[in-house]
Phi, psi and omega in degrees: 000137178246133181252129181232130178238148171239118182270131177222133185302334180280347176272159178272358185304318183295336181256001176295149181292131179297325179299321178297318178298314181297319179293317182299318182261009178050059180224165182234122177247130177273103183200159172263355181291149180256325181247160183300317180300323177294321178295319178298316178298322178298315181291328181275345183080019180153199179290125183287155176272154175301134180091348180294140181240130176254126178240135177210114184052243183261018182251136174229124179236124181249133178270122182256343178197144175234157179232000000 
């Protein structure tokens, strides 16, 4: 199974708790981040660029807009 998210600042996805995502999809992420957006920034090494895609195991997150 492949999980794909598209992050947009007007959506709440970026501020959703990472723990909730992990529990819902029964996965374990080694991170100090609390929210999904923080984890994406951690993986990108900073604020991601529009169009940037973060891939981790079966997760794909694409950034469509930043503010």
